[in-house]
N, C-alpha and C positions, 0 to 999 in steps of 0.2 A: 504493500500500500504506500502510495506517495505521501510524503510529509509536507507537500506544498500546501499553502493556505487555501481554505475554501473561500472562493471569491464570490459565492452567492449567486452564481449564474444559474438560472432556472434550468431544470432538466427538460428533455425534449417535449414532454407533454405540456409544459408551461409556456412554450415559446410561440410567438405569433407565426402565422403561415409565411415562410420565407419564399414560397413559390410566387407570391404576389408582391410586386415591387412597391406598391403603394396602397393606401387605404382611402376609400372614397365613400360617398353617401350611400352607395349600394350595400356597403358593409354594416350600415347602421339601421337597417329596416326594423321597424317596430320601436325604435328609440324615441321616447317622448321627452324632449328637452325640458319642457316646462315642469315635469314631474321629477326628473332625475337630476336636473341642473339647478333651475331657478337662478336667482341672482346671489352674489356673495352676501352673506349675512342672513339669507333666508333658507328655511327648511327645504331640502335635507342637507344643506351646507356643503355640497360637493365642491363649490367654488370658493369656500372659505367661511370661517365662522363670523367674520366682521365684514361689513359692507365696504369699508375703505382699506381693510387689511393694513399693509405696512405704510400707506400714506398717513394713516392716523397714528400708528405706533409701530416702531420697529420690533422685531423679535428680540427676546432677551438673549444676550450673548453670555454664555457660561463657558468657563474652562474648568474641567475636572481637576481638582488640586488636592493633594494630600500625600505626605511622605514624612518619614522620620518622626520626630517629636511634634507635639502640638504647637510648641513655640516656633519651630521651623515652618510648619504649614501656615501658621498665623502670619509670618513674614511674607510668604507667597501670596496669601489672600490680599494683603495690603498692597503688594506689588501689582497684582492684577487689577484691583480697584483703581489704583493710581493711573493705570494705562488704559482705562476706559471700559473695563468689564462692568456689566450692569447687574450681575448676579453671581453669588458664590455657589460652587458645586463641590461637595466634599467627598473625597475617596478615603475609605478606611482600610487599615491593613488586614491581612487575612485572619489573625487571631480575633480581632474585633468583629469581623464579619461572621465568624463562626461562634461568637459568644464566649470567647475565652479571654481571660486576663493576660496581660503581658508577662506575668511571672509563672503562668501555667507551663509545665514541662513541655507540652505539645506546641507551645508558642515560640519556644526558643529557636532563633535563626530566622524567624519571620517578622519579628517586631519592627514595625515602621518600614518594612521593605517595599511593599506594594501600595502603601497608603499610610495614613496617619494612625498612630496607636492611641486609642481612647479606651481606658479601662474604668475611669471614675469621673465624678463631677469635677474634680480638680483638673483633670485633663481637658474637659470641655471648656472649663473656665479659661485655661491657657490658650485653647484653640481660637477663641473669639475675643481675646483680650484687646481692648481698644476699638472694637467694631460694634457699632450701635445696632443691635438686633431688631430694633423697631424701624430702622431705615434701610436695611438691606434684605433682599430676598435670598434665602438659603436653600439649596437642594442638598439632601443627604442620601447617598446611595448605600443603603443597608437594608437588610430584610429580616432574618431570623430574630436579631435583637433590636429591631427598629423601634419598638415601643419604648425600650430602655433608653436608647439614644435620644428619642423625642423628649423623654422625661428630663434628661440632662439639659437639653436645649431650653426647655421651659424654665428650669431652675436658674440657668445662667441669665436668661432674660429677666426673670424676677429680681435677681440680684442687681441688675442694671436699672431696675425701677419700672419694668414693662410688664404688662399683663398679657396672657395668652392671646386675647382677641386682637392685639396689635401686631402679632407676628405674621410674616409672609414667607412662604416657601413651600417646599415639597419634600415629603418623606417617601422614598421609593416603596418600601413596605409591601412589596408584591411577592408574597411567599409562594404562591402557586407556581410561578415560573421557575423557582428553585427546584421544584420536583420535576420540571420538564427538562431543564438544561444545566443550570449552574451548580446545583447540588450543595448550596450553602444553607442547608436546613438544620434544625435541631430537633424539633418535635414532629410527630406524625401530622399528616395533612389537616385533619379536622381540628385539633387544638391549635394548630398553626393559624388556620383561618380565623378561629375564635379571637386570637390576639389582634389580627388585622381589623376585625369588626369592632373590637374594643377601642382601637384608635379612631376608627371612623365615627363611632358614637361620641367619643370624647371631643373630637374635632368639631363635630356638628354642633355640640353644645357650647364649646368654649373657644374655638379657634376658627372663626368664620372666614378668615383670609388664608388659611393653611390647606394645602392639598395633602390629605393624610395617606393617600395611595397614589403612586405613579405606576399604573399597570404597564408592565414592561415586555416588549417584544424584542428588545435589543439582544439580550443574551440568548434568546431562542434562535434568532437569525445567526448570531455569531457561532452557535453550535452546529449550524448546517441546514436549518430550515429554509425552504423557499420563501419568496415574498408572500405568496398566498397563505402558506402555513403560518408564517410570522403574524400576519394580519388576523387569521382566524383564531389561532391559539390565544393571542393577546386579548382580542375582543371577547372571546369566550371566558377568559379569566375575569375580565371586567364584569361581565354579566353574572358570574358566580358570586363576586363580592356584592353586587346589587341584590341578588337573591337572598344571601345570608343576612344582609343588612335589613331588608324588609322583614325577614323572619324574626330578627331581633326586636322589631317593633318600630323601626325608624320609618319616617315618611320619605319616600323616594325623592321628592322635590326638596327635602331639607339637606340631604347629603350628596345627591348625584352631581349638583353643580360644582362640587369641589373635587371630584374624581379627575385625574389627569392621566395621560398616557406617555409612553416613551418608546420610540421606534428607532431602528437602525436605518442607515442610508447607505446603500451599496452602489456598485458601479454601473448597473443597468439603468441609465439615466431616466428614460421615459417610464420605465416600470416603477421606479421609485416615486416619481411625480404622481403616477396613477394610483399607487398604493395609498398615499395620504388622502387623495380625493375619495377613493372608495371607502377608506376607514371612516371618514366623517359621515358618509351616507349610511353605512351599515349601522353605526352606533346611533345615529339619529332615529332611524326606523325602529331599532330595538327598544330604545328608551321610550319612544312615543307609543308604540303599539304592543310591545311585549310586556313592558313594565308600567304602562299607563301613566307616565310622567306628564304632568300638565304644564309645568314651568319650562319655557323654551330654553332656559339656561341648562336644564337637565339634559337636553338633546345635544348639546354642543360637545364635540370631542376636541379637547384642548391637548396639544401634544408638544413634548420636548423631542428633539432628535439628536442623534450623535452619529458622526461619520463612522464608517465601518472599520473598526480596529483590525478585523481579520483580513482586510484587503491590503493592509500595510505590509511592506516587505523589508527585510533586513538588507537585502541586496539593493544597491542604488537607492538609498533612503531618500535622496532629494526628490525622487519620483513621487514620494508620498505627498509632497506639497501639492502636486498637480491633482492626484487622486482626491485629496481632501477638498480642494477647491471645487471640483466638479460635483462631488457629493453634496457639499454645502449648497451649491446652486440648485440642485434637485430638491433639497429640503425646502428652500425658500420658495421656489416655484410651486412646490406642493402645499405651501401654506402653513408651516409650523409656527408655533408661538415662542419656542425657545430652541437654542441650538448650541451644541458643543462641537468644535472642530478638533480632531486629533492632531497631535504633534508628530512631526516626521520621524522622531527618534524613539517612538514608543515600543517598537519591536526590539530595541536594543536595551532599554532601561526606562526608569521613570523619566518623564520629560524634563529636559533642561530648561532653564529660564528663557534662553534665547528661542528655543523651539516653541515654547508655549506662546511667546510674543508673536512669532510668525503665524501661528495658528489663529490667534486672536485677530491679528491684522488681516488675515484672509477674510474673516467675517466683516470687518470694517470696510475693506475695499469693496466687497460685495454690496454692502448696505449703502455706501456713500459715493461710489464711482461708477457703478454699472447701470444705474437707473432701472433695475429690474423691480424696484419697489413702487414704481409709478402707477401700476394698475394691479388690481386683484386678479388672481388666476389668469395670467397672461397666455397660458397654453390651452385654456378652456375653449372648446369649440373646434379644436383640432380633431379631425376624424380619427387619427391614429391614437391620440391621447384618450379620447372618449371611448374608443373601442377597448383599449387596454384597461381603462377604469372599469368598464362593464365586465370584462373577463375576470379581472382580479376579484371584483365584488362577487361574481357568481361562484368562483372557486372557493372563496372564503366562506360564503354562506353554506355551500355544500359541506364543507368540513365542520362548521358549527352544528349543522344538522346531525352529522355523525356523532359528535360529542354529546348532543342532547339525547340521542338514541341510546347512549351508554348510561344515561342518568345524570349527566353533568360532568364538570371538570374533575371533581374529587373521585368519583367512581372510575373515570377514565385514567386517572393517575394510578389507582389501585390495579388496573389492568395493564399498565405499562405502555399505554397507547402513545403518549407523547414522546417518550424516549425512543421508542421503536421507529416512529415516523420520522423524527429528526435524524436518527442514525441512517436510515435508508436514504434520505435526501442528501446527507453529507457524503455518503458513499458514491452516489451518482455524480455529484459535483466533482469529487476527486477523480473518478474515472474519466470524466470529461477532460480534466487536465492531463491525465496520463495518456489519453489518446491523441492529444493535440488539438481537440475541438475547441477548447478554451485556452486562452493565453494569458500570461502575466508578464508584463514588460519588465525586463531585467532579471527574470527568474527562469521562465520556460523559454523565452525568446529575447533577442537583443541583449544577450549577456555580455559581460565584460570580464576578461581574464585578469587576474592579479589586481582586482579592484581595490582601491584605497578608500577608506572611510574616515575622513577627517572630521568626525562629529564628536564633540565633547560628550562624555557620558556622566550622568548624575550617579554618584556612588553613595550608598547609605552605609556608613561605618558601623562597626560593632559597638562603638561608644554610645550610639543612639539607644540600642537595646539595653545596654548596661545601665545607663542613666534612668531610663524609663522603669526598669525593674526595681532599681533602688528607690525611686520616688514612690512607687506603688507599695513596696514593703514598708516604707516609713509611714504611709497613710494608714495601712492596716494595723500598724503597731500603736498608733497614737489616737485613733478615733475612739469615740465613746462606745465601748463594747456592748453595754446593755441597750442603748438606743439602737445600735446597729442590729442586734439580734431581734429586738422587738419589731423592727421594721420588716425584717425578712419573715418573721412568723406571721405578721399581718398579711404580707404578700401571699404566703402559702395558703392561708385561710381564705383569702378572697378568691384565689384560683380554685380551691377545692369546692367552694360554694357557688362556682360559676358566676361570680361577680365580675364587673369590669375592673381590670387590674390597674388601669392607668393611675388612679389616685394613689394606690399603694406603691407603684413604681416611683412616683414623684417623691413620696415620703421616704422610700428606701434610698433614693439618690441623695436626698438631703442628709441622710444618716451615714453617708459615705459608703454605702453598699456598692460593690463593683459590678461591672457587666457580668463577669463570670459567676459571681455569687447569686445575682438575681436570676440568671439563666438556669443555674443548677437548682435553685429553689423551685422554680416553675416546673422543672423536669421531674421533681418528686411527685407532682400531680399529673402532668401531661405525658410523662414517659419520653423516650428518645426514639428517633426514626432510624431504622437499620438499612434504609436504601430501597425498600419496596421489592416488587416481584422481580425474579430473574426471567428475562425474556430473551 
């Protein structure tokens, strides 16, 4: 099997008919533009969720940042804000993502390596030191321990004098996709979803400006899914959260307007544009007709996008700047609300400061020099784009119907459906590379012998881990032991009684309970997931 990256090229059954050199009106028979398109800002929002789109407001420019210690990442945050970034996006290290403290034996060697290490409220305090949380929008990419990280964030804001209702940002908090692709889960699917619904309920009551879930297709696509599969799996996950929230007793129109989405942007330019257009249409129809939402804001699919990390190459890394620029253009023409552009050196190490600045400048050039923001949905009405939009919508809806027939997302996880489907698509994509049908510039074709890579690499030294572990051990040794234990006992009791655990997580954070301790406490009630069925 080839080890070349999966570039996300759809397999043969997903490709447009290449025997026909163009698409014309005869290919659109039965297409009712007034029902499927409408104007930007009007249902079903195929052409965008706002009438003026980027004329009225540019997309939020985020750069994923997080490495080493909280203090180092804090410096990067301030650097990005000073250079024109309009929102923060936080990357956590692997131990934090897996709900383990930095001093856990299984964390050693990984602390601060692929993101920032956050084990306690003290770490979160250092992470946002000098940054006014009422004035900045913050995205945090974390899932299994997402509710704990949100509790830390709320506590830091409170220390700054802010209330939860003032905070703006997004918590990824999409645990379902972890069972499909990324595998950063702790608990079994059902209690994992319970935690997500706890945050949705808490956010609905106390954080009206906060997106408590960012339903993510990014990792699904990076694992090898096709565009249609990414779209279908992501929207099905979103519908599952809606279903469970309604079962909790929440009014759909109270929480649905704060759900957001997160998609990948790959190299197939027009397919990516069409994917975003189809996503809005499918979601609007589902919310209006499947869940009977009455508030038009509940019908809107608001999405962040990130250029495709899996398309970046170690060979000829300067080519990655070009790839990212085209992918960013596809996202903007597709009508996203927020965008992250990858840095050219991410296949080699965590992004260097210079590479991050180039990635941010890519968005700024797109926004301020190309004039693509001057009209909403500029590719709308193209027979080719409309046909692609219809095709991706039909394929995605067919997949969603299959998931519904299995009883929904959680039963489909139990059957191994998602992992099996993604693995099959990834294999087809790799075979396309091996056969020469697909090409990667600088890797499969146009290679250079004895290539020199004069790109500075960001190195994370062992001293970062040593200092982090030392701080954490000192915290554990000096905190109020009785207050700490009482907070964890209350958390365990709330989970055992099927209560919303967010208030107890906040109390435990204030008592200096760590991520690992809170995760372990909940595990005594929820159990741990062993990876599911062997398929």
